[in-house]
Jmol script that loads the backbone (N, CA, C; Angstrom):
load data "model"
ATOM      1  N   MET A   1       0.876  -1.230  -0.080  1.00  0.00           N
ATOM      2  CA  MET A   1      -0.035  -0.055   0.244  1.00  0.00           C
ATOM      3  C   MET A   1       0.804   1.319  -0.300  1.00  0.00           C
ATOM      4  N   SER A   2       0.283   2.199  -0.680  1.00  0.00           N
ATOM      5  CA  SER A   2       1.197   3.441  -0.817  1.00  0.00           C
ATOM      6  C   SER A   2       0.028   4.639  -0.523  1.00  0.00           C
ATOM      7  N   GLU A   3       0.473   5.743   0.017  1.00  0.00           N
ATOM      8  CA  GLU A   3      -0.343   6.875   0.126  1.00  0.00           C
ATOM      9  C   GLU A   3       0.608   8.155  -0.303  1.00  0.00           C
ATOM     10  N   ARG A   4      -0.158   9.034  -0.767  1.00  0.00           N
ATOM     11  CA  ARG A   4       0.339  10.300  -1.254  1.00  0.00           C
ATOM     12  C   ARG A   4      -0.400  11.259  -0.824  1.00  0.00           C
ATOM     13  N   LEU A   5      -0.161  12.417  -0.612  1.00  0.00           N
ATOM     14  CA  LEU A   5      -0.677  13.476   0.005  1.00  0.00           C
ATOM     15  C   LEU A   5      -1.006  14.558  -1.089  1.00  0.00           C
ATOM     16  N   ASP A   6      -1.920  15.192  -1.505  1.00  0.00           N
ATOM     17  CA  ASP A   6      -2.254  15.695  -2.680  1.00  0.00           C
ATOM     18  C   ASP A   6      -3.237  17.285  -1.929  1.00  0.00           C
ATOM     19  N   ILE A   7      -3.155  18.343  -2.956  1.00  0.00           N
ATOM     20  CA  ILE A   7      -4.034  19.498  -2.309  1.00  0.00           C
ATOM     21  C   ILE A   7      -4.720  20.070  -3.759  1.00  0.00           C
ATOM     22  N   VAL A   8      -6.018  20.201  -3.770  1.00  0.00           N
ATOM     23  CA  VAL A   8      -6.736  20.918  -4.554  1.00  0.00           C
ATOM     24  C   VAL A   8      -6.284  22.494  -4.359  1.00  0.00           C
ATOM     25  N   PRO A   9      -5.934  23.237  -5.110  1.00  0.00           N
ATOM     26  CA  PRO A   9      -6.003  24.732  -4.866  1.00  0.00           C
ATOM     27  C   PRO A   9      -7.364  25.325  -4.931  1.00  0.00           C
ATOM     28  N   ALA A  10      -7.147  26.246  -4.115  1.00  0.00           N
ATOM     29  CA  ALA A  10      -8.482  27.056  -3.959  1.00  0.00           C
ATOM     30  C   ALA A  10      -9.378  27.494  -5.319  1.00  0.00           C
ATOM     31  N   GLU A  11     -10.685  27.255  -5.494  1.00  0.00           N
ATOM     32  CA  GLU A  11     -10.939  27.348  -6.581  1.00  0.00           C
ATOM     33  C   GLU A  11     -12.387  28.323  -6.461  1.00  0.00           C
ATOM     34  N   PHE A  12     -12.360  29.462  -7.318  1.00  0.00           N
ATOM     35  CA  PHE A  12     -13.398  30.196  -7.325  1.00  0.00           C
ATOM     36  C   PHE A  12     -14.761  29.658  -8.176  1.00  0.00           C
ATOM     37  N   PHE A  13     -15.897  29.959  -7.662  1.00  0.00           N
ATOM     38  CA  PHE A  13     -17.051  29.510  -8.620  1.00  0.00           C
ATOM     39  C   PHE A  13     -18.202  30.442  -8.161  1.00  0.00           C
ATOM     40  N   ILE A  14     -19.175  30.398  -8.856  1.00  0.00           N
ATOM     41  CA  ILE A  14     -20.573  31.210  -8.727  1.00  0.00           C
ATOM     42  C   ILE A  14     -21.470  30.177  -8.344  1.00  0.00           C
ATOM     43  N   HIS A  15     -22.005  30.626  -7.370  1.00  0.00           N
ATOM     44  CA  HIS A  15     -23.611  30.142  -7.389  1.00  0.00           C
ATOM     45  C   HIS A  15     -24.481  30.949  -7.636  1.00  0.00           C
ATOM     46  N   ARG A  16     -25.549  30.261  -8.399  1.00  0.00           N
ATOM     47  CA  ARG A  16     -26.420  30.945  -9.021  1.00  0.00           C
ATOM     48  C   ARG A  16     -27.763  30.442  -8.385  1.00  0.00           C
ATOM     49  N   HIS A  17     -28.529  31.495  -7.761  1.00  0.00           N
ATOM     50  CA  HIS A  17     -29.712  30.982  -7.266  1.00  0.00           C
ATOM     51  C   HIS A  17     -30.847  31.876  -8.160  1.00  0.00           C
ATOM     52  N   VAL A  18     -31.913  31.150  -8.709  1.00  0.00           N
ATOM     53  CA  VAL A  18     -32.711  31.943  -9.710  1.00  0.00           C
ATOM     54  C   VAL A  18     -34.242  31.888  -8.775  1.00  0.00           C
ATOM     55  N   ARG A  19     -34.725  32.983  -8.443  1.00  0.00           N
ATOM     56  CA  ARG A  19     -35.911  32.835  -7.724  1.00  0.00           C
ATOM     57  C   ARG A  19     -37.071  33.223  -8.894  1.00  0.00           C
ATOM     58  N   GLY A  20     -38.226  32.489  -8.870  1.00  0.00           N
ATOM     59  CA  GLY A  20     -39.300  32.670  -9.407  1.00  0.00           C
ATOM     60  C   GLY A  20     -40.403  33.919  -9.145  1.00  0.00           C
ATOM     61  N   LYS A  21     -40.768  34.428 -10.288  1.00  0.00           N
ATOM     62  CA  LYS A  21     -41.690  35.518 -10.248  1.00  0.00           C
ATOM     63  C   LYS A  21     -43.075  34.983 -10.587  1.00  0.00           C
ATOM     64  N   TRP A  22     -44.062  35.713  -9.993  1.00  0.00           N
ATOM     65  CA  TRP A  22     -45.319  35.215 -10.209  1.00  0.00           C
ATOM     66  C   TRP A  22     -46.266  36.419 -10.296  1.00  0.00           C
ATOM     67  N   ALA A  23     -47.030  36.306 -11.377  1.00  0.00           N
ATOM     68  CA  ALA A  23     -47.856  37.465 -11.831  1.00  0.00           C
ATOM     69  C   ALA A  23     -49.625  37.080 -11.234  1.00  0.00           C
ATOM     70  N   CYS A  24     -50.369  37.804 -10.727  1.00  0.00           N
ATOM     71  CA  CYS A  24     -52.070  37.529 -10.488  1.00  0.00           C
ATOM     72  C   CYS A  24     -52.379  38.334 -11.395  1.00  0.00           C
ATOM     73  N   LYS A  25     -53.412  37.411 -12.303  1.00  0.00           N
ATOM     74  CA  LYS A  25     -54.142  37.860 -13.234  1.00  0.00           C
ATOM     75  C   LYS A  25     -55.019  38.985 -12.976  1.00  0.00           C
ATOM     76  N   CYS A  26     -55.606  38.690 -11.514  1.00  0.00           N
ATOM     77  CA  CYS A  26     -56.813  39.369 -10.866  1.00  0.00           C
ATOM     78  C   CYS A  26     -56.313  40.677 -10.662  1.00  0.00           C
ATOM     79  N   CYS A  27     -55.494  40.883  -9.995  1.00  0.00           N
ATOM     80  CA  CYS A  27     -55.390  42.091  -9.060  1.00  0.00           C
ATOM     81  C   CYS A  27     -53.842  42.838 -10.035  1.00  0.00           C
ATOM     82  N   GLN A  28     -53.548  42.241 -10.863  1.00  0.00           N
ATOM     83  CA  GLN A  28     -52.427  42.844 -11.681  1.00  0.00           C
ATOM     84  C   GLN A  28     -51.025  42.916 -10.945  1.00  0.00           C
ATOM     85  N   THR A  29     -50.886  42.252  -9.638  1.00  0.00           N
ATOM     86  CA  THR A  29     -49.550  42.554  -8.912  1.00  0.00           C
ATOM     87  C   THR A  29     -48.432  41.450  -9.225  1.00  0.00           C
ATOM     88  N   LEU A  30     -47.164  41.792  -8.872  1.00  0.00           N
ATOM     89  CA  LEU A  30     -46.041  40.806  -9.438  1.00  0.00           C
ATOM     90  C   LEU A  30     -45.611  40.391  -7.744  1.00  0.00           C
ATOM     91  N   SER A  31     -45.337  39.097  -7.516  1.00  0.00           N
ATOM     92  CA  SER A  31     -44.821  38.792  -6.735  1.00  0.00           C
ATOM     93  C   SER A  31     -43.674  37.969  -6.609  1.00  0.00           C
ATOM     94  N   GLN A  32     -42.432  38.148  -5.599  1.00  0.00           N
ATOM     95  CA  GLN A  32     -41.239  37.166  -5.871  1.00  0.00           C
ATOM     96  C   GLN A  32     -40.909  36.357  -4.797  1.00  0.00           C
ATOM     97  N   ALA A  33     -40.090  35.118  -4.878  1.00  0.00           N
ATOM     98  CA  ALA A  33     -39.856  34.400  -3.620  1.00  0.00           C
ATOM     99  C   ALA A  33     -38.671  35.233  -2.915  1.00  0.00           C
ATOM    100  N   PRO A  34     -38.612  35.477  -1.598  1.00  0.00           N
ATOM    101  CA  PRO A  34     -37.629  36.543  -0.989  1.00  0.00           C
ATOM    102  C   PRO A  34     -36.285  36.044  -1.058  1.00  0.00           C
ATOM    103  N   VAL A  35     -35.384  36.796  -0.898  1.00  0.00           N
ATOM    104  CA  VAL A  35     -33.780  36.477  -1.012  1.00  0.00           C
ATOM    105  C   VAL A  35     -33.313  35.643   0.370  1.00  0.00           C
ATOM    106  N   ASP A  36     -32.688  34.964   0.364  1.00  0.00           N
ATOM    107  CA  ASP A  36     -32.332  34.223   1.542  1.00  0.00           C
ATOM    108  C   ASP A  36     -31.442  35.092   2.328  1.00  0.00           C
ATOM    109  N   PRO A  37     -31.195  35.416   3.790  1.00  0.00           N
ATOM    110  CA  PRO A  37     -29.966  36.113   4.336  1.00  0.00           C
ATOM    111  C   PRO A  37     -28.636  35.928   4.131  1.00  0.00           C
ATOM    112  N   GLN A  38     -28.337  36.932   3.715  1.00  0.00           N
ATOM    113  CA  GLN A  38     -26.854  37.087   3.268  1.00  0.00           C
ATOM    114  C   GLN A  38     -25.925  37.929   4.469  1.00  0.00           C
ATOM    115  N   LEU A  39     -24.766  37.127   4.484  1.00  0.00           N
ATOM    116  CA  LEU A  39     -23.559  37.766   5.292  1.00  0.00           C
ATOM    117  C   LEU A  39     -23.540  39.330   5.055  1.00  0.00           C
ATOM    118  N   ILE A  40     -23.128  39.611   3.608  1.00  0.00           N
ATOM    119  CA  ILE A  40     -23.016  40.925   3.150  1.00  0.00           C
ATOM    120  C   ILE A  40     -24.472  41.416   2.109  1.00  0.00           C
ATOM    121  N   ASP A  41     -25.409  41.974   2.703  1.00  0.00           N
ATOM    122  CA  ASP A  41     -26.461  42.378   1.627  1.00  0.00           C
ATOM    123  C   ASP A  41     -25.978  42.891   0.577  1.00  0.00           C
ATOM    124  N   LYS A  42     -26.667  42.409  -0.514  1.00  0.00           N
ATOM    125  CA  LYS A  42     -26.297  42.814  -2.011  1.00  0.00           C
ATOM    126  C   LYS A  42     -24.973  42.809  -2.286  1.00  0.00           C
ATOM    127  N   GLY A  43     -23.896  41.813  -1.686  1.00  0.00           N
ATOM    128  CA  GLY A  43     -22.953  41.929  -1.783  1.00  0.00           C
ATOM    129  C   GLY A  43     -22.460  40.495  -2.850  1.00  0.00           C
ATOM    130  N   LEU A  44     -21.405  40.465  -3.261  1.00  0.00           N
ATOM    131  CA  LEU A  44     -21.071  39.212  -4.007  1.00  0.00           C
ATOM    132  C   LEU A  44     -20.482  38.231  -3.450  1.00  0.00           C
ATOM    133  N   PRO A  45     -19.721  38.242  -2.189  1.00  0.00           N
ATOM    134  CA  PRO A  45     -19.205  37.240  -1.561  1.00  0.00           C
ATOM    135  C   PRO A  45     -20.073  36.310  -0.954  1.00  0.00           C
ATOM    136  N   ALA A  46     -19.768  35.005  -1.151  1.00  0.00           N
ATOM    137  CA  ALA A  46     -20.667  33.803  -0.382  1.00  0.00           C
ATOM    138  C   ALA A  46     -19.987  33.737   1.153  1.00  0.00           C
ATOM    139  N   PRO A  47     -20.446  33.138   1.961  1.00  0.00           N
ATOM    140  CA  PRO A  47     -20.029  33.196   3.513  1.00  0.00           C
ATOM    141  C   PRO A  47     -18.485  32.333   3.380  1.00  0.00           C
ATOM    142  N   GLY A  48     -18.298  31.282   2.395  1.00  0.00           N
ATOM    143  CA  GLY A  48     -17.302  30.604   2.350  1.00  0.00           C
ATOM    144  C   GLY A  48     -15.782  31.512   2.077  1.00  0.00           C
ATOM    145  N   LEU A  49     -16.191  32.365   1.083  1.00  0.00           N
ATOM    146  CA  LEU A  49     -15.128  33.355   0.579  1.00  0.00           C
ATOM    147  C   LEU A  49     -14.792  34.479   1.450  1.00  0.00           C
ATOM    148  N   VAL A  50     -15.883  34.859   2.397  1.00  0.00           N
ATOM    149  CA  VAL A  50     -15.400  35.648   3.568  1.00  0.00           C
ATOM    150  C   VAL A  50     -14.530  34.884   4.744  1.00  0.00           C
ATOM    151  N   ALA A  51     -15.108  33.713   4.671  1.00  0.00           N
ATOM    152  CA  ALA A  51     -14.373  33.191   6.024  1.00  0.00           C
ATOM    153  C   ALA A  51     -12.955  32.896   5.599  1.00  0.00           C
ATOM    154  N   GLN A  52     -12.694  32.619   4.186  1.00  0.00           N
ATOM    155  CA  GLN A  52     -11.204  32.484   3.752  1.00  0.00           C
ATOM    156  C   GLN A  52     -10.418  33.973   3.688  1.00  0.00           C
ATOM    157  N   VAL A  53     -11.207  34.754   3.627  1.00  0.00           N
ATOM    158  CA  VAL A  53     -10.324  36.112   3.837  1.00  0.00           C
ATOM    159  C   VAL A  53     -10.003  36.370   5.290  1.00  0.00           C
ATOM    160  N   LEU A  54     -11.037  35.981   6.150  1.00  0.00           N
ATOM    161  CA  LEU A  54     -10.702  36.106   7.741  1.00  0.00           C
ATOM    162  C   LEU A  54      -9.644  35.161   8.133  1.00  0.00           C
ATOM    163  N   VAL A  55      -9.482  33.922   7.654  1.00  0.00           N
ATOM    164  CA  VAL A  55      -8.459  32.949   7.916  1.00  0.00           C
ATOM    165  C   VAL A  55      -7.067  33.195   7.347  1.00  0.00           C
ATOM    166  N   SER A  56      -7.233  34.002   6.135  1.00  0.00           N
ATOM    167  CA  SER A  56      -5.931  34.108   5.372  1.00  0.00           C
ATOM    168  C   SER A  56      -5.333  35.167   6.485  1.00  0.00           C
ATOM    169  N   ARG A  57      -6.217  36.412   6.969  1.00  0.00           N
ATOM    170  CA  ARG A  57      -5.587  37.396   7.823  1.00  0.00           C
ATOM    171  C   ARG A  57      -5.350  36.793   9.306  1.00  0.00           C
ATOM    172  N   LEU A  58      -6.001  35.962   9.493  1.00  0.00           N
ATOM    173  CA  LEU A  58      -5.106  34.948  10.919  1.00  0.00           C
ATOM    174  C   LEU A  58      -4.099  34.433  10.708  1.00  0.00           C
ATOM    175  N   ASP A  59      -3.735  34.159   9.407  1.00  0.00           N
ATOM    176  CA  ASP A  59      -2.483  33.240   8.965  1.00  0.00           C
ATOM    177  C   ASP A  59      -1.552  34.741   8.539  1.00  0.00           C
ATOM    178  N   HIS A  60      -1.706  35.745   8.950  1.00  0.00           N
ATOM    179  CA  HIS A  60      -0.924  36.943   8.934  1.00  0.00           C
ATOM    180  C   HIS A  60      -0.520  37.208   7.343  1.00  0.00           C
ATOM    181  N   ILE A  61      -1.561  36.895   6.330  1.00  0.00           N
ATOM    182  CA  ILE A  61      -1.422  37.203   4.991  1.00  0.00           C
ATOM    183  C   ILE A  61      -2.348  38.570   4.900  1.00  0.00           C
ATOM    184  N   PRO A  62      -1.768  39.547   4.523  1.00  0.00           N
ATOM    185  CA  PRO A  62      -2.132  40.839   4.372  1.00  0.00           C
ATOM    186  C   PRO A  62      -3.053  41.011   2.949  1.00  0.00           C
ATOM    187  N   TYR A  63      -3.883  42.036   2.959  1.00  0.00           N
ATOM    188  CA  TYR A  63      -4.923  42.156   1.690  1.00  0.00           C
ATOM    189  C   TYR A  63      -4.205  42.337   0.385  1.00  0.00           C
ATOM    190  N   TYR A  64      -3.239  42.682   0.435  1.00  0.00           N
ATOM    191  CA  TYR A  64      -2.428  43.092  -0.827  1.00  0.00           C
ATOM    192  C   TYR A  64      -1.884  41.659  -1.516  1.00  0.00           C
ATOM    193  N   ARG A  65      -1.579  40.841  -0.642  1.00  0.00           N
ATOM    194  CA  ARG A  65      -1.011  39.187  -1.133  1.00  0.00           C
ATOM    195  C   ARG A  65      -2.308  38.602  -1.451  1.00  0.00           C
ATOM    196  N   GLN A  66      -3.370  38.911  -0.418  1.00  0.00           N
ATOM    197  CA  GLN A  66      -4.611  38.068  -1.222  1.00  0.00           C
ATOM    198  C   GLN A  66      -5.155  38.643  -2.463  1.00  0.00           C
ATOM    199  N   GLU A  67      -5.002  39.752  -2.522  1.00  0.00           N
ATOM    200  CA  GLU A  67      -5.321  40.404  -4.034  1.00  0.00           C
ATOM    201  C   GLU A  67      -4.725  39.824  -4.975  1.00  0.00           C
ATOM    202  N   THR A  68      -3.212  39.748  -4.904  1.00  0.00           N
ATOM    203  CA  THR A  68      -2.558  39.039  -5.815  1.00  0.00           C
ATOM    204  C   THR A  68      -2.418  37.456  -6.020  1.00  0.00           C
ATOM    205  N   ILE A  69      -2.771  37.018  -4.953  1.00  0.00           N
ATOM    206  CA  ILE A  69      -3.192  35.340  -4.853  1.00  0.00           C
ATOM    207  C   ILE A  69      -4.618  35.166  -5.605  1.00  0.00           C
ATOM    208  N   ASN A  70      -5.632  36.054  -5.560  1.00  0.00           N
ATOM    209  CA  ASN A  70      -6.931  35.912  -6.056  1.00  0.00           C
ATOM    210  C   ASN A  70      -6.839  36.108  -7.803  1.00  0.00           C
ATOM    211  N   ALA A  71      -5.893  37.227  -7.929  1.00  0.00           N
ATOM    212  CA  ALA A  71      -5.578  37.395  -9.208  1.00  0.00           C
ATOM    213  C   ALA A  71      -4.996  36.501  -9.988  1.00  0.00           C
ATOM    214  N   ARG A  72      -4.096  35.415  -9.586  1.00  0.00           N
ATOM    215  CA  ARG A  72      -3.730  34.557 -10.207  1.00  0.00           C
ATOM    216  C   ARG A  72      -4.510  33.333 -10.593  1.00  0.00           C
ATOM    217  N   SER A  73      -5.817  33.351  -9.769  1.00  0.00           N
ATOM    218  CA  SER A  73      -7.103  32.386 -10.110  1.00  0.00           C
ATOM    219  C   SER A  73      -7.926  33.353 -11.062  1.00  0.00           C
ATOM    220  N   GLY A  74      -7.618  34.740 -11.480  1.00  0.00           N
ATOM    221  CA  GLY A  74      -8.359  35.072 -12.324  1.00  0.00           C
ATOM    222  C   GLY A  74      -9.457  35.951 -11.822  1.00  0.00           C
ATOM    223  N   VAL A  75      -9.555  36.235 -10.473  1.00  0.00           N
ATOM    224  CA  VAL A  75     -10.393  36.793  -9.898  1.00  0.00           C
ATOM    225  C   VAL A  75      -9.754  38.307  -9.227  1.00  0.00           C
ATOM    226  N   HIS A  76     -10.401  39.429  -9.496  1.00  0.00           N
ATOM    227  CA  HIS A  76      -9.915  40.753  -8.908  1.00  0.00           C
ATOM    228  C   HIS A  76     -10.729  41.257  -8.030  1.00  0.00           C
ATOM    229  N   THR A  77     -10.070  41.050  -6.885  1.00  0.00           N
ATOM    230  CA  THR A  77     -10.489  41.403  -5.667  1.00  0.00           C
ATOM    231  C   THR A  77      -9.658  42.569  -4.903  1.00  0.00           C
ATOM    232  N   PRO A  78      -9.805  43.902  -5.159  1.00  0.00           N
ATOM    233  CA  PRO A  78      -8.995  44.964  -4.582  1.00  0.00           C
ATOM    234  C   PRO A  78      -9.023  44.766  -3.224  1.00  0.00           C
ATOM    235  N   ARG A  79      -7.625  45.226  -2.508  1.00  0.00           N
ATOM    236  CA  ARG A  79      -7.703  45.117  -1.224  1.00  0.00           C
ATOM    237  C   ARG A  79      -8.587  45.808  -0.228  1.00  0.00           C
ATOM    238  N   THR A  80      -9.278  46.934  -0.863  1.00  0.00           N
ATOM    239  CA  THR A  80     -10.352  47.771  -0.192  1.00  0.00           C
ATOM    240  C   THR A  80     -11.803  46.981  -0.025  1.00  0.00           C
ATOM    241  N   THR A  81     -11.876  46.254  -1.098  1.00  0.00           N
ATOM    242  CA  THR A  81     -13.089  45.453  -0.957  1.00  0.00           C
ATOM    243  C   THR A  81     -12.892  44.037  -0.135  1.00  0.00           C
ATOM    244  N   LEU A  82     -11.643  43.393  -0.143  1.00  0.00           N
ATOM    245  CA  LEU A  82     -11.574  42.411   1.065  1.00  0.00           C
ATOM    246  C   LEU A  82     -11.518  43.070   2.526  1.00  0.00           C
ATOM    247  N   ALA A  83     -10.914  44.310   2.666  1.00  0.00           N
ATOM    248  CA  ALA A  83     -10.959  44.885   3.908  1.00  0.00           C
ATOM    249  C   ALA A  83     -12.544  45.236   4.361  1.00  0.00           C
ATOM    250  N   SER A  84     -13.364  45.476   3.449  1.00  0.00           N
ATOM    251  CA  SER A  84     -14.734  45.818   3.439  1.00  0.00           C
ATOM    252  C   SER A  84     -15.618  44.629   3.614  1.00  0.00           C
ATOM    253  N   TRP A  85     -15.352  43.322   3.464  1.00  0.00           N
ATOM    254  CA  TRP A  85     -15.815  42.241   3.556  1.00  0.00           C
ATOM    255  C   TRP A  85     -15.379  41.798   5.006  1.00  0.00           C
ATOM    256  N   ALA A  86     -14.162  42.199   5.304  1.00  0.00           N
ATOM    257  CA  ALA A  86     -13.602  41.697   6.726  1.00  0.00           C
ATOM    258  C   ALA A  86     -14.408  42.258   7.692  1.00  0.00           C
ATOM    259  N   GLY A  87     -14.461  43.800   7.584  1.00  0.00           N
ATOM    260  CA  GLY A  87     -15.163  44.514   8.367  1.00  0.00           C
ATOM    261  C   GLY A  87     -16.586  44.494   8.700  1.00  0.00           C
ATOM    262  N   ALA A  88     -17.539  43.846   7.450  1.00  0.00           N
ATOM    263  CA  ALA A  88     -18.718  43.596   7.640  1.00  0.00           C
ATOM    264  C   ALA A  88     -18.760  42.498   8.280  1.00  0.00           C
ATOM    265  N   ALA A  89     -17.982  41.486   8.105  1.00  0.00           N
ATOM    266  CA  ALA A  89     -18.152  40.007   8.794  1.00  0.00           C
ATOM    267  C   ALA A  89     -17.770  40.194  10.364  1.00  0.00           C
ATOM    268  N   GLY A  90     -16.931  41.196  10.541  1.00  0.00           N
ATOM    269  CA  GLY A  90     -16.607  41.421  12.091  1.00  0.00           C
ATOM    270  C   GLY A  90     -17.779  42.021  12.828  1.00  0.00           C
ATOM    271  N   ALA A  91     -18.342  42.925  12.002  1.00  0.00           N
ATOM    272  CA  ALA A  91     -19.743  43.588  12.459  1.00  0.00           C
ATOM    273  C   ALA A  91     -20.936  42.508  12.707  1.00  0.00           C
ATOM    274  N   GLU A  92     -20.779  41.600  12.001  1.00  0.00           N
ATOM    275  CA  GLU A  92     -22.101  40.417  12.129  1.00  0.00           C
ATOM    276  C   GLU A  92     -21.806  39.523  13.417  1.00  0.00           C
ATOM    277  N   LEU A  93     -20.043  39.252  13.625  1.00  0.00           N
ATOM    278  CA  LEU A  93     -19.698  38.393  14.755  1.00  0.00           C
ATOM    279  C   LEU A  93     -19.701  39.199  15.827  1.00  0.00           C
ATOM    280  N   ASP A  94     -19.899  40.622  16.127  1.00  0.00           N
ATOM    281  CA  ASP A  94     -19.644  40.980  17.504  1.00  0.00           C
ATOM    282  C   ASP A  94     -20.521  40.863  18.310  1.00  0.00           C
ATOM    283  N   PRO A  95     -21.853  40.870  18.101  1.00  0.00           N
ATOM    284  CA  PRO A  95     -22.658  40.350  18.916  1.00  0.00           C
ATOM    285  C   PRO A  95     -22.550  38.911  19.694  1.00  0.00           C
ATOM    286  N   LEU A  96     -22.043  38.012  19.019  1.00  0.00           N
ATOM    287  CA  LEU A  96     -21.705  36.561  19.075  1.00  0.00           C
ATOM    288  C   LEU A  96     -20.468  36.701  20.325  1.00  0.00           C
ATOM    289  N   CYS A  97     -19.519  37.283  19.758  1.00  0.00           N
ATOM    290  CA  CYS A  97     -18.140  37.545  20.492  1.00  0.00           C
ATOM    291  C   CYS A  97     -18.691  38.063  21.869  1.00  0.00           C
ATOM    292  N   ALA A  98     -19.461  39.209  21.681  1.00  0.00           N
ATOM    293  CA  ALA A  98     -19.765  40.016  23.128  1.00  0.00           C
ATOM    294  C   ALA A  98     -20.583  39.006  24.447  1.00  0.00           C
ATOM    295  N   ARG A  99     -21.390  38.167  23.582  1.00  0.00           N
ATOM    296  CA  ARG A  99     -22.147  37.254  24.364  1.00  0.00           C
ATOM    297  C   ARG A  99     -21.099  36.248  24.880  1.00  0.00           C
ATOM    298  N   ARG A 100     -20.476  35.521  24.133  1.00  0.00           N
ATOM    299  CA  ARG A 100     -19.514  34.717  24.600  1.00  0.00           C
ATOM    300  C   ARG A 100     -18.308  35.226  25.685  1.00  0.00           C
ATOM    301  N   TYR A 101     -17.849  36.273  25.709  1.00  0.00           N
ATOM    302  CA  TYR A 101     -17.217  36.918  26.625  1.00  0.00           C
ATOM    303  C   TYR A 101     -17.839  37.152  27.672  1.00  0.00           C
ATOM    304  N   ALA A 102     -19.257  37.745  27.771  1.00  0.00           N
ATOM    305  CA  ALA A 102     -19.977  38.038  28.923  1.00  0.00           C
ATOM    306  C   ALA A 102     -20.150  36.532  29.807  1.00  0.00           C
ATOM    307  N   HIS A 103     -20.490  35.708  28.960  1.00  0.00           N
ATOM    308  CA  HIS A 103     -20.798  34.458  29.569  1.00  0.00           C
ATOM    309  C   HIS A 103     -19.289  33.982  30.239  1.00  0.00           C
ATOM    310  N   ARG A 104     -18.283  34.061  29.914  1.00  0.00           N
ATOM    311  CA  ARG A 104     -17.064  33.700  30.542  1.00  0.00           C
ATOM    312  C   ARG A 104     -16.661  34.399  31.872  1.00  0.00           C
ATOM    313  N   SER A 105     -16.850  35.808  31.422  1.00  0.00           N
ATOM    314  CA  SER A 105     -16.592  36.664  32.576  1.00  0.00           C
ATOM    315  C   SER A 105     -17.685  36.430  33.832  1.00  0.00           C
ATOM    316  N   THR A 106     -18.624  35.936  33.695  1.00  0.00           N
ATOM    317  CA  THR A 106     -19.772  35.501  34.884  1.00  0.00           C
ATOM    318  C   THR A 106     -19.786  34.350  35.388  1.00  0.00           C
ATOM    319  N   GLY A 107     -19.120  33.466  34.738  1.00  0.00           N
ATOM    320  CA  GLY A 107     -18.821  32.046  34.957  1.00  0.00           C
ATOM    321  C   GLY A 107     -17.513  31.515  35.770  1.00  0.00           C
TER     322      GLY A 107
END
end "model"
wireframe off; spacefill off
backbone 0.3
color backbone group
């Protein structure tokens, strides 16, 4: 038996969600299925991409290097955009962290 360790490099892909539209003939109104809640409203990144940006920062990879790494894969992500995504994720995680640390300090 032999074993080999291999890796699949990060791949960028697009999730496409098609929501239906319905029109009522009687009242002439148009309705559409609601959008699922997103980490960044009206934003392009999926939660996995935002998580990758945050973990890369934990690994001390600055935004300008992440920008270059993503460009090699054909995806242009300016460092200001990466920083904006990280800030939005931090704002979403803030209540969770506050609750965890409040629980830790009382017990």
